[in-house]
C-alpha positions as CSV (number, residue, x, y, z in Angstrom):
1,M,-6.4,-65.2,-75.8
2,S,-5.7,-68.7,-74.0
3,T,-7.4,-69.2,-71.1
4,Q,-4.3,-71.6,-70.1
5,I,-2.5,-68.6,-69.0
6,K,-0.8,-68.2,-65.9
7,F,-2.9,-66.3,-63.2
8,H,0.0,-64.9,-61.5
9,D,1.1,-63.6,-65.0
10,L,-2.3,-62.3,-66.2
11,L,-2.1,-59.7,-62.8
12,N,1.3,-58.7,-63.2
13,I,0.4,-57.6,-67.0
14,H,-2.2,-55.9,-66.3
15,S,-4.5,-58.0,-68.7
16,T,-7.1,-58.3,-66.3
17,S,-9.7,-57.1,-68.7
18,Q,-9.2,-58.3,-71.1
19,F,-9.2,-62.0,-70.2
20,L,-12.5,-61.4,-68.7
21,H,-13.9,-60.2,-72.0
22,H,-12.3,-63.0,-73.7
23,C,-13.9,-65.3,-71.6
24,S,-17.3,-63.2,-71.9
25,Q,-17.3,-63.3,-75.2
26,T,-16.2,-67.1,-75.2
27,K,-18.7,-68.3,-72.5
28,N,-16.1,-69.8,-70.7
29,L,-17.1,-69.9,-67.4
30,K,-14.9,-72.6,-66.4
31,A,-12.0,-70.3,-67.2
32,V,-14.1,-67.7,-64.8
33,R,-14.2,-69.8,-61.6
34,Q,-10.4,-70.3,-62.1
35,F,-9.5,-66.9,-61.8
36,Y,-12.0,-66.5,-59.0
37,A,-10.6,-69.1,-57.2
38,H,-6.6,-68.1,-57.8
39,V,-7.7,-63.9,-56.5
40,L,-9.5,-65.5,-53.8
41,R,-6.6,-67.2,-52.3
42,A,-4.1,-64.3,-53.4
43,G,-6.3,-62.4,-51.0
44,L,-7.2,-60.0,-54.1
45,F,-11.0,-60.3,-54.2
46,F,-11.8,-58.2,-50.8
47,I,-8.9,-55.6,-51.6
48,S,-9.9,-54.3,-55.6
49,P,-13.8,-53.3,-56.3
50,N,-12.4,-52.9,-59.8
51,L,-11.4,-56.4,-60.2
52,Q,-14.7,-57.4,-58.1
53,T,-17.2,-56.0,-60.5
54,K,-15.3,-57.2,-63.3
55,L,-15.4,-60.6,-62.4
56,I,-19.1,-60.1,-61.4
57,L,-19.7,-59.3,-65.0
58,A,-17.6,-61.5,-66.3
59,Y,-19.7,-64.4,-64.6
60,A,-23.0,-63.3,-65.1
61,S,-22.4,-63.4,-68.8
62,C,-21.1,-66.6,-69.0
63,A,-23.5,-68.4,-66.9
64,Q,-27.4,-66.8,-67.7
65,N,-29.2,-69.7,-66.1
66,K,-31.3,-70.0,-63.1
67,N,-29.0,-70.2,-60.5
68,T,-26.8,-66.8,-61.7
69,A,-29.0,-65.1,-59.4
70,K,-28.0,-66.7,-56.3
71,T,-24.6,-67.3,-57.2
72,L,-23.8,-62.9,-57.5
73,T,-25.7,-62.9,-53.9
74,H,-22.4,-64.9,-53.1
75,F,-20.1,-62.5,-55.0
76,F,-22.0,-59.9,-53.8
77,K,-20.8,-60.7,-49.8
78,G,-17.1,-59.7,-51.1
79,L,-18.3,-56.1,-51.7
80,S,-17.8,-53.6,-49.7
81,L,-21.9,-52.3,-48.3
82,K,-20.2,-48.5,-48.1
83,N,-19.4,-48.0,-51.5
84,P,-22.1,-48.5,-53.9
85,L,-20.4,-47.6,-57.2
86,P,-19.6,-51.2,-57.6
87,F,-22.9,-52.1,-57.3
88,N,-24.2,-49.0,-59.7
89,S,-21.4,-49.9,-62.5
90,I,-23.2,-53.9,-61.9
91,I,-26.2,-52.7,-62.3
92,S,-25.2,-50.2,-65.4
93,Q,-23.7,-53.3,-67.2
94,F,-26.8,-55.1,-66.6
95,S,-29.0,-53.1,-68.1
96,Q,-27.3,-52.4,-71.0
97,D,-27.0,-55.9,-72.0
98,G,-30.7,-56.7,-71.8
99,S,-30.2,-58.7,-68.3
100,D,-32.7,-56.9,-66.9
101,S,-33.7,-59.6,-64.2
102,L,-30.1,-59.5,-63.0
103,A,-30.4,-55.6,-62.7
104,L,-33.1,-55.7,-60.5
105,H,-31.8,-58.6,-58.2
106,T,-28.6,-56.2,-57.5
107,L,-31.1,-53.3,-57.0
108,S,-33.2,-55.7,-54.1
109,Y,-29.7,-56.6,-53.1
110,M,-28.7,-53.3,-52.6
111,H,-31.7,-52.6,-50.4
112,H,-32.1,-55.4,-48.4
113,S,-28.6,-54.8,-47.8
114,S,-28.8,-51.1,-46.7
115,V,-26.1,-49.8,-49.0
116,Y,-26.6,-46.5,-50.5
117,I,-28.8,-46.4,-53.5
118,D,-28.5,-43.3,-55.6
119,S,-29.9,-41.6,-58.5
120,Y,-27.5,-43.8,-61.0
121,A,-28.6,-47.3,-59.6
122,L,-32.4,-45.7,-59.7
123,C,-32.3,-44.7,-63.2
124,S,-30.4,-47.8,-64.5
125,S,-33.0,-50.0,-62.8
126,L,-36.5,-48.1,-63.8
127,K,-34.8,-48.7,-67.2
128,S,-34.8,-52.6,-66.9
129,V,-38.3,-52.4,-65.0
130,S,-39.7,-50.7,-68.1
131,C,-38.1,-53.4,-70.3
132,L,-39.2,-56.5,-68.0
133,K,-43.0,-54.2,-68.2
134,N,-42.7,-55.4,-64.2
135,V,-45.6,-52.9,-62.6
136,V,-45.1,-54.6,-59.5
137,F,-41.5,-54.1,-58.9
138,G,-41.8,-50.6,-60.9
139,K,-44.1,-49.6,-58.4
140,M,-42.2,-50.9,-55.5
141,T,-39.2,-48.1,-56.6
142,H,-41.5,-45.4,-57.0
143,A,-42.9,-46.3,-53.5
144,Y,-38.6,-46.2,-52.1
145,V,-38.3,-42.8,-54.6
146,E,-41.2,-40.7,-52.7
147,K,-39.8,-41.8,-49.2
148,S,-36.4,-41.4,-49.5
149,G,-36.3,-38.3,-51.5
150,W,-35.4,-39.0,-55.0
151,L,-37.8,-37.6,-56.9
152,A,-36.2,-33.8,-56.3
153,S,-33.5,-35.8,-59.0
154,V,-34.6,-34.5,-62.6
155,F,-33.2,-37.7,-63.3
156,V,-35.2,-40.2,-61.7
157,G,-38.5,-38.4,-62.0
158,S,-38.0,-38.6,-65.9
159,A,-36.8,-42.7,-65.7
160,L,-40.0,-42.9,-63.8
161,I,-42.1,-41.1,-66.4
162,D,-40.6,-43.1,-68.6
163,F,-41.2,-46.7,-66.8
164,Y,-45.6,-45.1,-66.6
165,A,-45.7,-44.0,-70.3
166,K,-43.7,-47.4,-72.0
167,L,-46.4,-49.6,-70.4
168,L,-49.0,-47.1,-70.9
169,Y,-49.9,-45.9,-67.8
170,T,-50.3,-42.1,-68.5
171,D,-52.2,-41.1,-65.3
172,D,-49.1,-42.4,-63.3
173,A,-46.9,-40.3,-65.4
174,A,-48.9,-37.5,-65.4
175,K,-49.0,-37.7,-61.6
176,V,-45.4,-38.0,-61.5
177,F,-44.9,-35.1,-63.7
178,D,-47.1,-32.8,-61.6
179,E,-45.4,-33.7,-58.3
180,M,-42.0,-33.2,-59.4
181,P,-40.6,-29.8,-57.9
182,V,-37.6,-29.2,-60.8
183,R,-39.2,-30.5,-64.6
184,N,-36.7,-30.2,-67.7
185,T,-37.4,-31.1,-71.4
186,V,-36.4,-34.8,-70.8
187,C,-39.3,-35.2,-68.8
188,V,-41.7,-33.5,-70.7
189,N,-41.0,-35.7,-73.8
190,A,-40.7,-38.5,-71.2
191,L,-44.3,-37.7,-70.9
192,L,-45.4,-36.9,-74.0
193,S,-44.2,-40.0,-75.9
194,G,-46.3,-42.1,-73.0
195,Y,-49.4,-39.6,-74.5
196,A,-48.6,-40.5,-78.0
197,E,-48.3,-44.1,-77.7
198,A,-52.0,-44.2,-75.9
199,K,-53.0,-41.6,-78.7
200,M,-54.1,-39.3,-76.5
201,W,-53.7,-36.5,-78.2
202,A,-55.4,-33.6,-76.8
203,Q,-53.1,-34.2,-73.3
204,G,-50.2,-33.8,-75.5
205,I,-50.7,-30.7,-77.1
206,E,-51.6,-29.5,-73.9
207,L,-48.6,-30.5,-72.1
208,V,-46.9,-28.6,-75.3
209,R,-48.4,-25.7,-74.2
210,R,-47.6,-26.0,-70.9
211,M,-44.0,-26.2,-71.4
212,Q,-44.1,-22.4,-72.5
213,M,-46.0,-21.7,-68.9
214,L,-43.0,-23.1,-67.6
215,R,-40.6,-21.7,-69.7
216,L,-39.0,-25.0,-70.8
217,P,-37.0,-25.5,-74.0
218,V,-38.5,-27.5,-76.9
219,D,-36.1,-30.1,-78.6
220,N,-36.7,-31.4,-82.1
221,F,-38.6,-34.9,-79.8
222,T,-41.0,-32.2,-78.4
223,L,-42.4,-30.6,-81.6
224,S,-42.1,-34.3,-83.4
225,A,-44.6,-35.2,-80.8
226,A,-46.6,-31.9,-81.4
227,L,-46.8,-32.7,-84.8
228,R,-48.2,-36.4,-84.2
229,A,-50.9,-35.4,-81.6
230,C,-51.6,-32.5,-84.2
231,S,-52.1,-35.0,-87.0
232,G,-53.9,-37.4,-84.5
233,L,-56.8,-34.2,-84.0
234,C,-56.8,-33.0,-87.2
235,A,-55.8,-29.6,-85.9
236,V,-54.0,-28.8,-89.2
237,K,-54.1,-24.6,-87.8
238,L,-52.3,-25.9,-84.7
239,G,-49.8,-28.1,-86.9
240,K,-49.1,-24.9,-89.2
241,E,-48.2,-23.1,-85.6
242,V,-45.4,-26.2,-85.1
243,H,-44.1,-25.5,-88.4
244,A,-43.9,-21.8,-87.5
245,S,-42.2,-23.0,-84.4
246,V,-39.9,-25.1,-86.3
247,I,-38.5,-22.1,-87.9
248,R,-38.5,-19.9,-85.3
249,N,-36.2,-21.3,-83.1
250,V,-32.6,-21.4,-83.6
251,I,-32.0,-24.4,-81.5
252,I,-34.2,-26.6,-83.8
253,D,-31.7,-28.9,-86.2
254,F,-34.4,-29.0,-88.8
255,E,-32.2,-29.9,-92.1
256,S,-30.7,-33.1,-90.4
257,D,-34.2,-34.4,-88.5
258,V,-35.4,-36.2,-90.9
259,F,-38.1,-37.5,-89.0
260,L,-39.3,-33.9,-88.1
261,Q,-39.4,-33.3,-91.9
262,S,-41.6,-35.9,-92.8
263,L,-43.8,-35.9,-90.0
264,L,-44.4,-32.7,-91.1
265,I,-45.1,-33.7,-94.8
266,E,-47.4,-36.3,-93.6
267,M,-49.1,-34.2,-91.3
268,Y,-49.8,-31.8,-94.5
269,G,-50.6,-34.9,-96.2
270,K,-53.4,-36.1,-94.3
271,Y,-55.1,-32.8,-94.8
272,S,-54.7,-32.8,-98.6
273,L,-51.8,-29.8,-98.6
274,V,-50.2,-31.0,-101.0
275,D,-48.4,-27.8,-102.1
276,S,-47.2,-27.2,-98.1
277,A,-46.0,-31.1,-98.2
278,E,-44.3,-30.0,-101.5
279,K,-42.3,-27.2,-100.1
280,V,-41.4,-29.4,-97.3
281,F,-39.5,-31.6,-99.4
282,N,-38.1,-29.7,-101.6
283,M,-37.0,-27.9,-98.6
284,A,-35.3,-31.1,-97.2
285,G,-31.4,-31.1,-97.1
286,Y,-30.7,-28.5,-98.4
287,G,-27.7,-26.5,-96.9
288,V,-25.7,-29.8,-96.7
289,K,-24.1,-30.5,-100.2
290,E,-22.6,-34.2,-99.2
291,R,-26.8,-35.4,-97.4
292,R,-29.3,-36.4,-100.3
293,R,-32.8,-36.6,-98.9
294,D,-33.5,-39.8,-97.0
295,V,-35.3,-42.4,-98.4
296,V,-38.1,-41.9,-95.1
297,L,-38.8,-38.4,-96.6
298,W,-39.2,-39.7,-100.1
299,T,-41.6,-42.4,-98.9
300,S,-43.6,-39.7,-96.9
301,M,-44.2,-37.8,-100.4
302,L,-44.6,-41.0,-102.2
303,G,-47.6,-41.6,-100.0
304,V,-49.2,-38.3,-99.9
305,Y,-49.7,-38.4,-103.8
306,G,-50.7,-41.5,-103.1
307,K,-53.3,-40.7,-100.6
308,S,-54.2,-37.7,-102.6
309,G,-54.6,-40.2,-105.8
310,I,-52.4,-38.5,-107.5
311,Y,-50.9,-41.4,-109.0
312,T,-49.0,-40.6,-111.7
313,R,-46.4,-38.1,-109.4
314,V,-46.6,-41.5,-107.6
315,I,-44.9,-43.1,-110.8
316,S,-42.8,-39.9,-111.6
317,L,-41.1,-38.9,-108.0
318,F,-40.2,-43.3,-107.6
319,E,-38.6,-42.5,-110.7
320,D,-37.2,-39.3,-109.5
321,M,-35.8,-41.3,-106.7
322,I,-34.2,-44.4,-108.3
323,M,-32.7,-42.2,-110.7
324,T,-31.4,-39.8,-107.6
325,G,-29.6,-42.9,-106.3
326,I,-32.1,-43.3,-102.9
327,K,-32.9,-47.1,-102.5
328,P,-36.4,-47.6,-102.1
329,D,-38.1,-49.3,-99.2
330,E,-40.6,-51.9,-99.3
331,V,-43.4,-49.4,-98.4
332,A,-42.3,-46.8,-101.5
333,F,-42.7,-50.1,-103.7
334,L,-46.1,-50.9,-101.6
335,T,-47.1,-47.5,-102.9
336,V,-46.3,-47.3,-106.5
337,V,-47.7,-50.8,-107.4
338,S,-50.4,-49.3,-105.8
339,A,-50.8,-46.3,-107.7
340,C,-49.8,-48.5,-110.9
341,G,-53.1,-50.2,-110.2
342,H,-55.4,-47.1,-110.4
343,T,-53.7,-45.9,-113.5
344,G,-53.9,-49.4,-115.4
345,Q,-50.3,-50.1,-115.6
346,V,-50.5,-53.7,-115.2
347,D,-46.5,-54.0,-117.2
348,L,-44.9,-51.6,-115.2
349,G,-46.5,-52.2,-112.0
350,M,-45.1,-56.0,-112.2
351,R,-42.1,-54.7,-112.7
352,Y,-41.9,-52.7,-110.2
353,F,-42.9,-55.7,-107.8
354,D,-40.3,-58.3,-110.0
355,S,-37.7,-55.3,-109.1
356,M,-38.5,-55.3,-105.4
357,T,-37.8,-59.0,-104.9
358,H,-35.0,-59.2,-107.6
359,D,-32.9,-56.4,-107.8
360,Y,-33.3,-54.6,-104.3
361,K,-33.4,-58.4,-102.3
362,L,-36.5,-57.1,-100.2
363,I,-39.0,-59.8,-99.2
364,A,-42.7,-58.9,-100.9
365,T,-45.4,-59.5,-97.6
366,Q,-49.2,-60.4,-98.0
367,E,-49.5,-56.5,-98.3
368,H,-47.6,-56.3,-102.1
369,Y,-49.4,-59.8,-103.0
370,S,-52.6,-57.6,-102.5
371,C,-51.4,-54.8,-103.9
372,L,-50.4,-56.9,-107.2
373,V,-53.5,-59.0,-106.8
374,D,-55.7,-55.6,-106.5
375,L,-53.6,-54.1,-109.4
376,L,-54.4,-57.5,-112.0
377,C,-58.6,-57.3,-110.7
378,R,-58.6,-53.5,-111.9
379,A,-57.2,-54.5,-115.5
380,G,-59.2,-57.6,-116.0
381,E,-56.5,-59.8,-115.8
382,L,-58.7,-62.5,-113.4
383,G,-56.2,-65.5,-114.2
384,R,-53.1,-63.9,-113.7
385,A,-54.5,-62.9,-110.4
386,C,-55.8,-66.8,-109.1
387,K,-52.5,-67.4,-110.3
388,I,-50.3,-65.2,-108.0
389,I,-52.8,-66.1,-105.3
390,D,-52.1,-69.8,-105.7
391,E,-48.8,-69.7,-106.0
392,M,-48.0,-66.7,-103.3
393,P,-45.5,-68.1,-100.3
394,H,-47.7,-68.9,-97.3
395,S,-46.9,-66.6,-94.0
396,G,-49.6,-68.0,-91.7
397,N,-51.9,-65.4,-92.5
398,E,-55.0,-66.9,-93.2
399,R,-57.5,-63.9,-92.9
400,C,-55.0,-61.6,-96.0
401,T,-55.1,-64.5,-98.0
402,V,-58.8,-64.9,-97.5
403,S,-59.1,-61.5,-98.7
404,M,-57.2,-61.8,-101.8
405,W,-59.5,-64.4,-102.3
406,G,-62.5,-62.0,-101.8
407,A,-61.4,-59.4,-103.8
408,L,-60.8,-62.0,-106.8
409,L,-64.6,-63.0,-106.0
410,S,-65.4,-59.4,-106.2
411,A,-63.6,-59.1,-109.5
412,C,-65.2,-62.0,-111.0
413,N,-68.5,-61.1,-110.3
414,E,-67.8,-57.5,-111.8
415,C,-66.5,-59.2,-115.5
416,G,-69.1,-61.9,-115.3
417,D,-65.8,-64.5,-114.6
418,I,-68.7,-67.5,-113.0
419,S,-66.4,-70.3,-113.4
420,L,-63.4,-68.4,-111.7
421,G,-65.4,-67.0,-109.0
422,K,-66.3,-70.4,-107.5
423,V,-62.7,-71.2,-107.6
424,A,-62.4,-68.0,-105.4
425,A,-64.9,-68.5,-103.4
426,R,-63.8,-72.4,-102.8
427,K,-60.2,-71.1,-102.2
428,A,-61.6,-68.9,-99.5
429,L,-64.0,-71.2,-97.6
430,E,-60.9,-73.9,-97.6
431,L,-59.5,-71.6,-95.5
432,E,-62.1,-69.7,-93.3
433,P,-65.5,-72.0,-93.6
434,D,-67.5,-69.5,-91.7
435,N,-66.5,-66.5,-93.7
436,V,-70.4,-64.5,-93.9
437,G,-68.5,-62.1,-96.1
438,I,-67.4,-65.0,-99.1
439,Y,-70.6,-66.4,-98.6
440,V,-73.0,-63.0,-99.2
441,L,-69.9,-61.7,-101.9
442,L,-70.5,-65.5,-103.8
443,C,-74.7,-65.0,-102.7
444,N,-74.3,-61.7,-104.9
445,M,-72.5,-63.2,-108.1
446,Y,-75.0,-65.9,-108.4
447,A,-77.6,-63.1,-108.2
448,G,-76.6,-60.9,-110.7
449,N,-76.5,-63.5,-113.1
450,G,-79.8,-65.1,-112.3
451,M,-78.9,-68.4,-110.7
452,W,-81.7,-68.7,-108.4
453,A,-81.0,-72.4,-107.9
454,E,-77.7,-71.9,-106.4
455,I,-78.8,-69.6,-104.5
456,E,-80.9,-71.6,-102.9
457,Q,-78.5,-74.1,-102.1
458,L,-75.7,-71.8,-100.6
459,R,-78.7,-70.3,-98.4
460,E,-79.3,-73.9,-96.5
461,L,-75.5,-74.4,-96.7
462,M,-75.3,-71.3,-94.5
463,K,-78.3,-72.6,-92.6
464,R,-76.9,-75.9,-91.8
465,R,-73.4,-74.7,-90.3
466,G,-75.2,-72.0,-88.5
467,L,-74.3,-68.8,-90.3
468,Q,-75.8,-65.4,-90.8
469,K,-75.7,-62.4,-92.7
470,E,-75.6,-59.4,-90.9
471,S,-78.6,-57.1,-91.2
472,G,-77.2,-53.6,-92.7
473,W,-78.7,-50.5,-90.6
474,S,-77.9,-46.6,-91.2
475,W,-77.7,-43.8,-88.7
476,I,-79.3,-40.4,-89.8
477,D,-77.9,-37.5,-87.6
478,G,-80.4,-35.2,-87.3
479,T,-79.0,-32.5,-84.8
480,G,-77.4,-30.5,-87.8
């Protein structure tokens, strides 16, 4: 849309929204200012709240500089202080667009100008507070909520809990939950999310139990949080009870919730209950012909087999995954390459690695390269492993690269390849000269081959650099 259009024509054809939207998309601040000057001269700005809101949002979208908040205050003076709706719309849009600082600036203006602040403005602002991790502003908003009585609103209370939970202020989140006169599943889930992030599994389980006392319905998120807590606590019996609740609860749409299904698979896999994990996997997606099992489920099941040491099943399931038409992700490739290493299938593992980058256009991370190096070291192909580490793309993660050289050094010790072992040690120490672990591995290799003079030289070098091997110790619990 041309910005050269005459402004009176623009208003007459009712295309203000399209014009301002176009200005926002093209960041045409000049056109917005010209349009604002026109509506001021025409006396339209002060009589049309809808136009005011659109102009303010367009200006903020185009400006995005340190003076934006100051200019917005000028715009706000043209809004009616008795009508909170334009302010609510502005805060909501700022929050959705990621202009969180401007959302909080708008709320502050409302408060200082005695504009009525309702639950809508508070909820949108608390979302912005969470995104900015602004604890001070959040606590100030909490104080306002308490004084104004808005804690009686389950929506505002849930937003407050969500704010504290996301910043891991779980005690404050729990206190808000306890003080709320009315609670629902949403506020429970917000608190559960905080407990999960803080790995406070016991508190999460206790909260789920409290839901039964409060007669609050559970949903997919509640049960997912409960399963995560069960896994964290290694409470398999309780996990089975949650699974039973999933089956009994007709409200839960288990068949379409891939996340809930994968959590069940991972929980059973953690306890090595492979058969139970397989049952969940085999049931997932049934009943809906058009929907295949999601890549997350396949990857979860691959992980169960891998952690349980059933490496042949990892490879066979991965092949089934390909045949079914599911595109594997980076985690799936990591699992199957690792399985090839444990089964000694070097060529197959290399083929999977190449397929990941060439056929599926996935980017190999240093974890993938570590897995590949482990594959080759297990097979005794140390030269190929050394070449891969040397030619590997650098990502700045030196610790991971040192770990790979260390793995190669350890493999050289086992295979008796002293020459290549020295190369691996030198490469590792070039990256981390004070890595005591590398010195220890090198010392072990020398000792295993009776190279006592080299050991003495190595000890002298460590002494000059002020390095010292940590003493080993053990703990025997005699309490029974």
